[in-house]
C-alpha positions as CSV (number, residue, x, y, z in Angstrom):
1,X,22.5,-43.1,-28.3
2,X,24.5,-40.1,-27.5
3,X,21.9,-37.8,-29.6
4,X,18.9,-39.1,-27.8
5,X,20.7,-38.1,-24.4
6,X,21.8,-34.7,-25.9
7,X,18.4,-34.1,-26.9
8,X,16.8,-35.2,-23.6
9,X,19.1,-32.7,-22.1
10,X,18.5,-29.9,-24.3
11,X,14.6,-30.4,-23.5
12,X,15.4,-30.6,-19.8
13,X,17.3,-27.3,-20.0
14,X,14.6,-25.6,-22.0
15,X,12.0,-26.8,-19.4
16,X,14.2,-25.5,-16.6
17,X,14.4,-22.1,-18.3
18,X,10.6,-22.0,-19.2
19,X,9.9,-22.8,-15.4
20,X,12.3,-20.1,-14.4
21,X,10.8,-17.6,-16.8
22,X,7.2,-18.5,-15.3
23,X,8.3,-17.9,-11.8
24,X,9.9,-14.6,-12.5
25,X,6.5,-13.5,-14.3
26,X,4.5,-14.6,-11.3
27,X,6.9,-12.7,-9.0
28,X,6.6,-9.4,-11.3
29,X,2.8,-9.8,-11.3
30,X,2.8,-10.0,-7.5
31,X,5.0,-7.1,-7.0
32,X,2.7,-5.2,-9.6
33,X,-0.4,-6.1,-7.8
34,X,1.2,-5.0,-4.3
35,X,2.0,-1.9,-5.9
36,X,-1.4,-1.2,-7.3
37,X,-2.8,-1.8,-3.9
38,X,-0.6,0.5,-2.2
39,X,-1.3,3.3,-5.0
40,X,-5.1,2.7,-4.2
41,X,-4.7,3.1,-0.6
42,X,-2.7,6.2,-0.9
43,X,-5.2,7.7,-3.3
44,X,-8.0,7.0,-0.7
45,X,-5.8,8.5,2.2
46,X,-5.1,11.4,-0.1
47,X,-8.8,12.0,-0.8
48,X,-9.7,11.8,2.9
49,X,-7.0,13.8,4.5
50,X,-8.7,17.3,3.8
51,X,-11.6,16.1,5.5
52,X,-9.3,14.9,8.7
53,X,-8.0,18.4,8.8
54,X,-11.5,20.0,8.9
55,X,-12.5,17.6,11.5
56,X,-9.4,18.1,13.8
57,X,-9.8,21.7,13.5
58,X,-13.4,21.6,14.6
59,X,-12.2,19.5,17.5
60,X,-9.5,21.7,18.5
61,X,-11.7,24.6,18.0
62,X,-14.3,23.1,20.5
63,X,-11.6,22.4,22.8
64,X,-10.3,26.0,22.8
65,X,-13.8,27.4,23.3
66,X,-14.3,24.9,26.4
67,X,-11.1,26.3,27.8
68,X,-12.1,30.1,27.4
69,X,-15.6,29.4,28.8
70,X,-14.0,27.4,31.8
71,X,-11.5,30.3,32.4
72,X,-14.2,33.0,32.1
73,X,-16.4,31.1,34.3
74,X,-13.5,30.6,36.9
75,X,-12.8,34.5,36.6
76,X,-16.6,35.6,37.1
77,X,-17.1,33.3,39.9
């Protein structure tokens, strides 16, 4: 009878270990997916960064030209 209880205890202990291993593997997989999504976002942002600089430069240039024209108009008239 003692061996039956010991065997049941060993099986229960192994079951707990397996469940912990599965839980750790799921956490690792979730972390890996999160990192992959973050990498994809950074890659996308890095690809768009030069275009954002170009657009911002064009807007700044247009603003400076508008300010210069307004100043010339003020000085001329």
